[in-house]
RODRENKOL-631532 format. One record per residue: residue in one letter; residue number from 0; y, z, x of N, C-alpha, C, O in turn. Coordinates in pm, 1 decimal. Each point is the difference from the previous one (the first is absolute). Layout:
N
aa_i_n.Y_n.Z_n.X_ca.Y_ca.Z_ca.X_c.Y_c.Z_c.X_o.Y_o.Z_o.X
A_NUM_Y_Z_X_Y_Z_X_Y_Z_X_Y_Z_X
...
% end
This chain:
185
aa_i_n.Y_n.Z_n.X_ca.Y_ca.Z_ca.X_c.Y_c.Z_c.X_o.Y_o.Z_o.X
M_0_14837.5_17872.7_11297.1_131.5_24.9_-55.8_41.4_141.8_35.7_-78.3_94.4_-10.7
V_1_202.9_-81.7_53.1_55.3_129.8_35.3_125.4_21.9_-84.6_92.8_-80.8_3.2
G_2_-91.0_189.2_-77.8_116.8_35.9_-79.4_98.1_77.5_87.1_-37.2_98.6_63.6
V_3_163.1_-143.5_-61.1_105.2_67.5_75.8_100.4_53.1_-102.1_68.5_-77.4_-66.8
L_4_-60.2_210.2_55.3_83.5_64.3_-100.7_96.5_97.3_65.6_-21.6_44.4_112.7
G_5_126.9_-12.2_-183.6_96.7_97.2_48.4_132.7_-16.8_-70.6_21.9_-96.8_-72.8
A_6_65.2_191.5_95.4_130.7_1.4_-65.2_89.2_-113.9_48.5_-27.8_-64.6_101.0
W_7_133.9_42.1_-174.6_101.9_-96.9_37.8_57.2_42.1_135.3_31.4_117.3_19.7
D_8_-17.9_-209.6_71.8_58.8_21.5_132.2_-87.5_83.7_93.9_48.7_50.3_101.2
A_9_-176.6_-35.2_-133.9_-88.8_78.3_85.9_-38.5_-75.5_126.7_-31.8_62.1_101.4
G_10_34.3_-196.1_-105.7_-36.2_-78.4_117.1_-122.3_-87.8_-20.2_-59.3_-46.0_97.5
K_11_20.2_21.8_-223.0_-119.0_-80.9_-28.6_15.6_-142.2_53.1_-89.6_-51.5_66.9
T_12_202.1_-11.6_-96.2_21.1_-137.9_43.9_7.8_-8.0_151.8_-53.4_-93.6_59.5
C_13_118.4_189.4_3.5_5.8_0.4_147.2_-139.4_16.4_59.6_-30.6_-60.6_102.7
F_14_-53.0_140.6_-164.7_-138.0_13.9_45.1_-73.0_-134.2_-9.9_-66.2_-41.9_95.0
L_15_78.1_-25.2_-209.4_-64.7_-130.0_-18.4_50.5_-101.6_101.5_-77.8_-77.1_56.1
L_16_208.0_77.6_-33.2_57.9_-93.0_97.1_-45.8_31.7_142.0_-23.1_-91.5_79.1
S_17_10.0_217.6_-46.5_-45.6_33.5_134.7_-142.9_-49.2_21.4_-33.0_-47.2_108.8
L_18_-51.7_57.5_-210.4_-135.5_-54.4_11.0_4.0_-151.0_23.8_-69.0_-52.3_87.5
Y_19_150.4_-16.1_-166.7_11.1_-145.6_12.8_53.3_-39.6_136.9_-54.4_-89.8_64.3
L_20_160.4_156.2_-19.3_58.4_-36.0_129.3_-94.8_32.2_115.2_-7.1_-75.4_97.1
M_21_-65.7_186.7_-106.9_-100.6_31.1_102.0_-107.6_-107.9_1.5_-41.3_-45.7_106.6
A_22_-4.0_5.1_-224.9_-104.5_-101.1_-9.0_48.2_-133.0_56.5_-70.1_-63.6_78.7
S_23_189.2_22.0_-118.7_48.8_-131.6_42.4_35.8_-4.9_148.4_6.5_-108.3_58.1
R_24_16.6_224.0_4.1_33.2_4.4_142.9_-119.9_37.1_86.9_14.5_17.9_120.9
G_25_-132.0_-6.4_-181.0_-119.6_32.2_77.1_-7.0_145.7_43.1_-63.3_31.7_100.7
A_26_127.4_56.9_-175.4_3.9_141.4_37.5_-88.6_86.7_-89.4_26.3_119.0_-17.1
L_27_-129.5_-177.7_-38.9_-93.4_76.7_-81.9_-89.0_86.1_89.3_-9.8_-24.1_120.3
P_28_-54.8_124.4_-179.3_-93.9_78.9_79.9_-104.2_-90.3_65.0_-36.6_-104.8_-53.3
R_29_-8.7_147.5_166.9_-98.0_-76.3_77.2_-119.3_-38.1_-87.3_-52.5_81.4_-75.9
G_30_12.0_-205.0_88.8_-115.5_-47.5_-74.6_35.4_-85.2_-120.9_-89.2_-54.7_-64.9
Y_31_220.0_42.0_32.7_40.9_-78.0_-116.1_115.2_-92.7_35.6_86.7_34.2_80.4
I_32_-87.1_-153.0_-142.2_109.6_-94.2_16.3_44.4_-47.6_-138.2_-75.9_5.4_-96.8
F_33_198.8_-51.5_90.0_57.6_-55.1_-122.1_-67.4_-133.6_-28.6_-9.7_-85.5_88.0
A_34_-36.7_68.1_-211.5_-68.0_-124.4_-36.9_72.0_-72.0_-112.8_-56.1_-91.6_-60.2
G_35_179.6_131.2_30.5_78.4_-69.9_-100.4_40.4_87.4_-116.1_-32.7_118.5_-6.0
S_36_105.1_-180.2_-86.9_46.9_68.7_-118.9_24.5_-102.0_-109.9_58.5_-105.6_24.0
Q_37_-102.8_137.1_-142.6_27.7_-84.5_-116.7_137.9_32.0_-58.4_46.9_-68.8_-90.6
T_38_17.9_173.8_143.3_131.4_40.7_-51.4_102.7_2.1_112.6_87.2_86.8_4.6
L_39_-98.7_-182.9_85.2_90.1_-6.8_114.6_146.3_-3.8_-42.9_83.5_67.6_60.3
Q_40_-51.3_-144.8_-162.6_138.5_-6.8_-47.0_48.5_135.2_-50.1_115.3_36.9_22.2
G_41_-202.7_37.0_-89.6_36.8_133.6_-47.8_29.2_95.2_114.3_98.2_74.0_-3.9
F_42_-183.2_-75.7_105.8_23.9_84.1_117.3_129.6_-40.2_69.2_81.3_85.4_35.5
E_43_-62.4_-214.5_-16.8_119.8_-47.1_70.3_127.7_32.4_-76.9_101.5_34.9_60.4
A_44_-105.4_-45.9_-192.2_117.7_34.7_-80.6_34.7_147.9_17.0_117.5_36.3_5.9
R_45_-218.6_47.8_1.8_23.3_143.8_15.8_42.9_34.7_142.0_67.1_100.9_21.7
A_46_-105.3_-183.8_74.9_31.8_27.1_141.3_138.1_-53.2_40.7_40.6_16.5_115.1
R_47_30.7_-78.7_-206.4_128.7_-62.7_32.3_96.1_96.8_69.4_56.3_-33.9_104.1
R_48_-36.8_152.2_-159.2_94.6_95.9_59.9_-45.3_47.2_138.3_81.6_17.6_90.5
I_49_-210.5_2.3_-75.7_-51.1_44.3_130.1_25.1_-107.2_104.7_37.7_30.6_113.1
R_50_-58.4_-154.9_-150.2_20.8_-109.9_94.5_147.6_-17.8_35.6_31.5_-52.5_106.8
E_51_59.7_95.6_-195.0_143.1_-10.9_26.9_50.0_110.7_93.0_105.8_-14.0_61.4
W_52_-180.8_123.3_-50.7_40.2_113.4_83.1_-2.4_-41.4_146.4_-99.9_-54.5_46.9
K_53_206.4_79.0_24.7_13.6_-43.6_139.7_-16.6_114.7_99.8_38.1_-13.2_116.3
G_54_-93.7_123.2_-160.3_-16.2_115.4_88.4_112.2_99.6_-22.5_82.6_-17.1_-89.6
G_55_-80.3_120.1_170.5_98.1_105.3_-18.7_-46.7_96.4_-107.7_-118.6_4.6_-32.6
P_56_211.8_72.4_-22.8_-39.7_97.4_-102.6_-62.7_-70.3_-120.8_41.7_-108.8_-39.8
L_57_-140.6_172.9_-15.8_-65.2_-57.2_-118.2_97.4_-0.2_-116.6_75.9_95.1_-18.2
P_58_-78.0_-202.2_-61.0_82.6_-0.5_-120.8_-54.1_100.4_-101.4_-115.2_42.4_8.8
Q_59_197.8_-5.4_-103.4_-40.9_95.4_-103.4_-122.9_-50.1_-75.9_-86.4_78.9_-38.2
Q_60_79.2_-210.1_16.8_-111.6_-57.7_-74.3_-50.0_-123.3_74.6_75.2_-94.9_21.7
L_61_-203.1_96.9_17.4_-58.9_-111.3_73.9_-58.5_-107.8_-90.4_-11.2_-115.6_41.0
A_62_-25.7_151.5_-161.6_-63.4_-95.8_-91.3_56.1_19.3_-139.5_38.7_110.4_-38.3
D_63_-34.9_-218.7_-36.6_42.6_9.0_-139.2_-102.9_78.2_-79.6_-119.7_-5.7_28.2
H_64_167.6_78.8_-128.2_-91.8_72.0_-88.3_-77.5_-100.3_-84.0_51.0_-106.1_-35.9
T_65_-174.3_141.5_5.7_-85.7_-88.7_-78.0_48.9_-8.4_-143.5_25.6_101.2_-65.2
S_66_-13.6_-223.0_18.4_24.5_-24.0_-142.6_-98.5_-109.2_-41.2_-23.5_-95.5_74.1
L_67_-32.6_111.1_-191.4_-103.4_-91.6_-45.5_58.3_-105.0_-93.3_85.4_30.4_-83.3
A_68_-131.7_-153.7_97.6_43.6_-107.0_-89.4_-39.3_33.2_-143.9_76.8_-23.9_-93.1
D_69_-196.0_78.7_75.8_-45.9_46.9_-130.8_-26.3_149.4_14.4_-101.0_39.4_58.5
P_70_190.6_44.7_-111.1_-14.2_144.5_21.8_-125.9_61.0_-61.2_-28.1_117.9_21.4
R_71_-48.0_-196.9_-97.4_-123.8_51.4_-59.9_-122.0_-32.2_83.1_-108.1_52.2_-27.1
Q_72_122.8_-138.0_128.9_-112.2_-43.1_82.1_14.9_50.2_143.2_108.9_-4.4_57.3
A_73_-218.2_51.6_-0.6_0.9_45.5_139.3_15.6_-119.6_93.5_-39.9_-111.6_-33.2
A_74_97.8_135.9_149.1_11.9_-103.1_103.4_-92.1_37.8_115.8_-24.9_117.7_26.1
F_75_-25.3_-221.0_43.1_-91.0_20.8_110.8_43.4_-84.4_118.7_56.9_-108.0_-16.0
L_76_-84.6_158.8_134.5_17.2_-75.1_123.7_-138.1_-11.5_64.1_-82.7_90.4_-12.3
H_77_58.8_-201.0_79.9_-131.6_-30.0_55.7_7.9_-12.7_151.4_90.3_-64.4_53.5
L_78_-184.7_126.0_14.2_-20.3_-18.2_143.8_-146.4_-32.9_23.1_-88.2_62.3_-59.1
A_79_62.4_-159.7_144.6_-136.7_-29.0_41.9_-12.4_42.5_145.7_84.3_-33.6_83.2
L_80_-190.2_107.7_-53.7_-26.7_48.2_135.4_-137.6_-49.2_41.2_-89.5_-16.0_-83.0
R_81_74.3_-7.7_212.5_-130.4_-42.7_52.6_-36.8_92.1_116.3_83.7_35.4_83.0
Q_82_-209.8_1.5_-80.0_-49.7_79.0_112.1_-5.5_-88.3_123.9_-28.4_-119.5_-8.9
T_83_55.6_178.7_123.5_-9.4_-75.3_125.4_-138.6_12.5_62.2_-30.0_-65.2_100.0
S_84_-53.9_149.1_-159.4_-136.1_17.6_52.7_-83.4_-124.2_-31.1_48.0_-94.2_-63.0
A_85_-170.2_95.6_106.8_-90.4_-113.5_-19.4_-19.3_-31.5_-148.9_-21.8_-115.7_-36.0
A_86_29.5_216.5_-49.9_-19.7_-20.7_-143.5_113.1_-83.7_-60.4_-22.9_-77.5_-92.9
R_87_144.3_93.0_145.4_117.4_-74.0_-45.8_15.7_0.8_-151.9_42.9_-98.6_-60.0
Q_88_-78.0_210.5_-0.2_10.6_13.9_-144.7_146.8_-3.3_-43.1_86.6_54.9_68.2
R_89_-59.8_-119.1_-180.7_135.7_-10.7_-54.6_14.9_99.7_-114.3_-90.5_17.0_-81.7
F_90_206.4_48.8_77.3_32.4_94.2_-105.8_126.2_-48.2_-70.9_101.0_-28.6_64.4
D_91_-107.0_19.8_-195.0_118.9_-30.2_-78.8_46.6_130.2_-62.5_-75.4_65.9_-71.7
V_92_198.7_-29.3_98.6_54.6_126.7_-47.8_114.3_-28.8_-95.6_96.0_-68.3_35.7
L_93_-106.5_120.8_-158.0_109.1_-4.7_-96.7_67.3_135.5_0.5_-65.4_103.2_-14.9
L_94_196.0_-104.2_32.1_79.2_122.8_2.5_96.8_-3.7_-117.5_69.4_-99.7_-20.1
T_95_-64.3_206.3_-56.6_94.5_0.5_-111.7_142.2_11.8_54.2_24.5_68.3_99.4
D_96_67.0_-134.9_-165.4_142.2_8.5_32.1_70.7_36.4_-129.0_50.5_-86.0_-72.1
L_97_-48.2_216.2_44.7_53.2_51.3_-126.5_131.9_72.1_23.2_17.9_65.8_102.5
P_98_74.2_-78.0_-197.3_123.8_76.9_12.2_-28.1_149.7_-17.1_-93.7_39.3_-69.5
G_99_175.0_41.8_133.2_-15.9_144.8_-10.6_12.9_51.5_-142.2_-52.9_106.0_-33.5
E_100_122.9_-180.6_-49.2_15.8_41.2_-139.9_-134.9_4.1_-72.0_-17.3_76.6_-94.8
W_101_-78.5_-158.8_139.7_-133.3_5.1_-60.7_-66.4_134.6_28.1_-57.5_60.9_-90.2
S_102_65.0_-14.2_214.7_-59.5_130.0_33.6_70.3_111.0_-76.6_-64.8_91.1_-51.4
K_103_196.3_-98.4_43.9_77.6_101.6_-73.9_-40.9_1.6_-146.2_-15.8_107.0_-58.8
S_104_-1.6_-224.1_-0.6_-37.2_-4.9_-141.5_-138.4_61.2_-22.7_-23.7_63.6_-102.7
L_105_-67.0_-82.6_197.7_-133.1_59.3_-14.5_7.3_152.5_10.4_-70.3_70.9_-72.0
V_106_154.4_-21.5_160.6_17.7_144.6_12.6_63.0_56.5_-127.3_-40.4_105.7_-48.3
D_107_138.9_-176.4_-5.2_75.5_50.2_-116.3_-75.5_-12.1_-131.6_12.8_86.0_-87.1
R_108_-93.3_-195.0_71.9_-63.9_-26.3_-129.6_-140.8_-54.8_19.9_-17.7_-108.5_55.3
A_109_-79.7_181.6_-99.3_-139.5_-44.6_10.4_-23.0_-127.8_-79.7_-94.6_-73.6_28.2
T_110_178.7_45.8_-126.4_-17.5_-119.6_-82.8_19.1_-128.7_79.2_-40.2_-106.6_-46.7
T_111_100.2_113.4_164.9_18.0_-120.5_81.3_-123.2_-29.2_86.8_-0.7_-96.6_76.2
A_112_-101.6_178.7_-87.8_-120.1_-16.4_82.9_-68.5_-134.5_-22.4_-66.2_-51.2_90.2
E_113_80.9_-5.2_-207.0_-65.9_-127.4_-31.5_36.0_-109.4_100.5_-85.8_-80.2_37.0
R_114_210.9_75.9_7.5_41.5_-106.0_93.2_-62.6_17.0_138.1_5.4_-92.1_81.5
F_115_-64.5_207.9_-53.8_-62.2_27.7_129.5_-152.6_-17.1_-2.5_-65.9_27.6_100.2
K_116_10.0_-71.4_-210.2_-146.3_-9.7_-12.5_-61.4_-88.7_108.0_-114.8_22.2_38.6
F_117_187.5_-121.4_10.8_-53.3_-88.0_104.8_-35.2_78.3_126.0_-82.6_-45.1_79.4
L_118_144.6_163.1_-59.7_-28.0_80.9_118.7_-141.1_58.9_-0.3_-46.5_49.1_102.9
R_119_-20.4_-53.4_-215.2_-138.3_48.8_-4.5_-88.8_-79.6_95.2_-103.0_49.6_45.6
R_120_142.9_-172.0_-16.0_-77.8_-86.3_89.9_43.4_15.0_145.8_-49.7_-72.1_86.5
S_121_140.7_163.7_-58.2_52.1_17.0_135.6_-107.1_49.1_95.8_-87.2_79.7_-34.7
D_122_97.6_-131.0_157.2_-84.8_48.8_108.2_66.4_115.9_71.8_-62.3_66.2_83.1
G_123_187.5_-41.6_-114.7_74.5_110.0_59.6_137.0_11.3_-64.9_50.4_-95.0_-59.9
I_124_8.1_212.3_73.0_133.5_27.6_-53.3_82.4_61.2_112.9_-46.7_87.8_72.4
I_125_170.2_-135.8_-58.9_95.5_57.8_94.7_116.5_54.4_-81.3_63.4_-73.7_-75.5
I_126_-35.5_202.1_91.0_116.1_62.4_-63.9_104.0_19.7_110.1_-24.4_72.2_96.7
V_127_139.4_-135.9_-111.4_107.6_9.7_98.9_94.6_111.1_-43.7_53.3_-1.7_-111.0
I_128_-33.6_98.3_200.3_89.2_113.6_-26.1_110.0_-3.0_104.3_-26.8_-13.0_119.4
E_129_150.1_25.0_-164.7_115.5_-5.5_89.2_8.1_127.5_83.9_22.3_108.9_-53.0
G_130_-40.5_-123.5_184.6_-1.4_113.5_91.5_119.8_92.7_-9.9_-18.8_121.3_-9.3
P_131_142.2_-173.2_11.0_115.0_89.9_-7.4_0.8_89.8_-124.1_54.4_110.3_4.9
L_132_-113.3_-155.1_-115.3_-7.7_86.0_-118.5_-93.3_118.3_24.3_19.9_108.0_-55.6
L_133_-121.8_-129.0_138.9_-93.1_109.1_30.2_60.3_102.2_95.5_-53.2_109.7_17.3
D_134_164.0_-146.8_44.0_68.6_88.8_93.4_132.7_47.9_-59.5_92.8_34.2_73.2
S_135_-84.8_-32.0_-205.2_123.5_39.8_-67.3_-31.0_103.6_-107.9_-115.4_37.5_-21.2
K_136_219.9_7.2_-45.6_-18.3_95.5_-110.0_-76.1_-62.7_-116.3_-52.8_71.4_-85.3
A_137_46.9_-204.1_81.3_-69.0_-70.6_-108.0_-150.5_-11.9_25.0_-70.7_-60.3_-80.7
R_138_20.6_116.4_190.7_-140.8_-20.4_35.4_-97.0_48.7_-106.7_-101.9_-64.6_-24.1
H_139_131.6_177.4_-40.4_-92.8_51.9_-100.1_-8.2_-92.6_-120.9_-108.8_-24.5_-52.1
S_140_221.6_-26.2_7.7_-3.1_-91.7_-114.3_-63.2_-132.8_40.0_-69.1_-61.1_-81.6
E_141_90.6_14.4_205.0_-62.2_-124.7_46.2_-151.6_15.2_8.5_-73.7_-89.7_-41.0
L_142_27.2_201.5_93.2_-144.1_24.5_6.4_-59.6_11.6_-140.0_-111.0_-47.3_-24.4
Q_143_184.2_110.0_-67.5_-47.9_11.4_-137.9_-8.6_-137.8_-66.3_-96.1_-28.8_-71.3
R_144_197.5_-57.1_95.2_-3.5_-136.2_-55.4_-119.3_-77.9_57.2_-68.3_-71.9_-72.9
S_145_44.0_86.6_202.2_-112.8_-69.7_62.5_-133.0_50.1_-56.8_-91.2_-78.4_-26.6
R_146_82.2_207.4_9.1_-121.2_57.9_-58.8_-20.7_-52.0_-141.4_-111.5_-34.8_-38.9
H_147_220.3_29.8_-37.5_-8.2_-48.3_-137.5_-40.8_-148.1_-2.9_-78.3_-40.9_-85.7
L_148_131.2_-38.9_178.9_-37.8_-140.5_9.5_-150.0_-13.4_26.0_-67.2_-81.1_-63.7
L_149_14.9_160.3_156.9_-143.5_-4.1_30.0_-83.5_40.8_-121.7_-102.6_-61.7_-28.5
E_150_145.9_164.3_-42.2_-71.9_43.0_-120.1_0.4_-108.4_-106.5_-101.5_-22.9_-65.9
R_151_215.0_-44.0_48.7_8.2_-107.6_-99.1_-90.7_-116.5_39.4_-64.7_-60.2_-85.7
L_152_60.0_28.5_214.7_-86.9_-109.2_44.8_-145.7_28.2_-34.6_-73.6_-90.0_-40.6
V_153_32.6_215.0_56.9_-139.3_36.8_-27.9_-24.0_14.9_-150.1_-92.4_-60.7_-54.1
H_154_174.6_140.9_-13.6_-27.3_37.1_-139.0_49.5_-101.6_-102.8_-64.5_-18.2_-103.2
S_155_175.7_-47.6_128.5_54.6_-93.9_-98.2_-37.7_-144.8_29.2_-29.0_-76.5_-92.0
V_156_29.3_38.6_220.0_-32.7_-137.6_36.1_-150.8_-16.7_14.3_-54.5_-104.4_-36.0
G_157_-12.9_205.9_88.0_-145.0_-6.7_16.1_-45.7_-40.4_139.0_-109.0_-55.2_15.3
I_158_190.3_81.8_86.4_-38.9_-28.8_138.0_-111.9_96.8_38.4_9.2_120.1_-25.7
E_159_-113.1_-172.6_86.3_-110.8_84.3_45.9_48.3_92.5_111.2_76.7_-42.2_86.6
T_160_-120.5_166.9_-88.1_41.5_94.0_104.0_-58.5_-35.5_136.9_47.0_50.9_101.8
A_161_-148.1_-136.8_-97.9_-57.9_-43.4_127.8_81.3_-113.0_63.8_-27.9_-37.7_113.8
T_162_127.2_-16.9_-183.5_83.8_-106.6_55.3_79.1_56.0_117.6_68.0_101.6_-14.7
P_163_-75.4_-165.7_131.0_76.2_49.2_116.3_149.5_8.7_-30.9_57.0_-87.7_-64.8
L_164_4.5_195.4_112.7_141.1_26.9_-25.0_69.6_31.2_132.1_-50.3_77.0_81.7
V_165_166.7_-138.0_-62.6_83.2_28.1_116.9_135.6_47.0_-50.3_62.0_-65.3_-83.8
L_166_-16.6_178.5_135.2_136.6_45.0_-24.7_80.9_-42.3_121.4_-19.0_53.3_109.3
L_167_108.4_-148.2_-127.8_78.3_-55.8_109.3_139.8_61.3_-4.4_73.6_-19.7_-96.7
V_168_-37.3_92.9_199.6_133.8_59.2_8.5_89.5_-100.3_70.9_-22.7_-33.5_116.3
S_169_123.6_-13.9_-186.3_89.5_-102.8_53.2_126.7_62.5_58.2_27.0_118.8_-18.0
K_170_48.3_-200.4_86.7_131.5_34.9_54.8_-6.7_117.5_97.9_90.3_83.5_5.0
Y_171_-197.6_-79.0_71.8_-16.8_106.6_99.1_115.7_3.1_99.0_36.5_106.4_50.0
D_172_21.4_-223.5_-21.6_112.5_-6.4_94.2_120.0_80.1_-47.9_85.2_36.7_81.0
Q_173_-76.5_-8.8_-209.4_111.4_77.4_-54.6_-27.0_150.1_1.5_83.0_78.3_-46.3
L_174_-197.0_-38.0_98.5_-35.8_142.1_4.0_31.8_64.2_134.3_-37.0_115.0_23.9
N_175_104.1_-186.9_62.6_34.4_51.1_132.9_-122.5_46.9_76.5_7.4_93.6_79.7
G_176_-120.6_-159.5_-104.5_-120.3_27.2_76.1_-70.0_129.9_-36.6_-93.1_39.9_70.0
C_177_134.1_27.8_-176.9_-68.0_124.4_-36.3_-136.4_-32.1_-58.9_-16.2_-100.4_-69.4
L_178_-79.9_183.8_96.4_-134.4_-19.1_-49.3_-13.4_79.3_-129.7_24.7_120.6_-2.0
L_179_-63.6_-187.6_-105.9_-6.8_64.8_-130.1_-122.8_88.3_-17.0_8.6_108.3_-58.0
Y_180_-122.7_-154.0_108.1_-123.8_71.0_-23.4_-97.0_-28.9_112.9_-10.6_-113.6_46.4
T_181_-57.5_212.9_-3.9_-106.7_-21.2_96.2_-126.9_63.3_-53.3_4.5_98.0_-74.4
S_182_-116.5_-154.1_112.5_-128.6_51.8_-41.8_-86.5_21.2_122.5_3.0_-80.8_92.9
K_183_-78.7_186.5_-91.5_-89.2_27.3_112.9_-134.9_-65.4_-21.3_-86.1_7.0_87.7
D_184_65.1_-71.4_-204.0_-128.1_-67.1_-29.0_-6.1_-134.4_65.7_-100.0_-70.7_-13.2
% end
């Protein structure tokens, strides 16, 4: 299970859809193939706008924002992957599909941590941060919100600090190709 968190409009759903579309088109990293999905209808419903796009300039919004049928229950999307090596091991991956308001509520109020307890079983966490915000005057407050979200995940939800974490910067195409950070390590 991989928890995908981030603010409203950060690009979480587009990230999930890009994984699904890469998998379904055979564009996964070398060594893996798409082996199905138990939530194919969910992926397809979210991919509707992308499939309607006929090329040219990108629309302002490629995917509908996530809304939950039951706002108290987390939603998940499923991908099955199979190794192409001799082992041909199958991996079932559950990805959270949560509205950005859930992440905001966790940042704003530690009392909402209870609804995130399922993340204690996560094999990894992805925090999606909107790239253009990091290249604007709002970058300090965005970084502070992200830091606060990480602290809440550890201290209020109880995520182990050894859980793999990815900070995914989205909407890089809107940054005019500027590089935000480089490391010599």
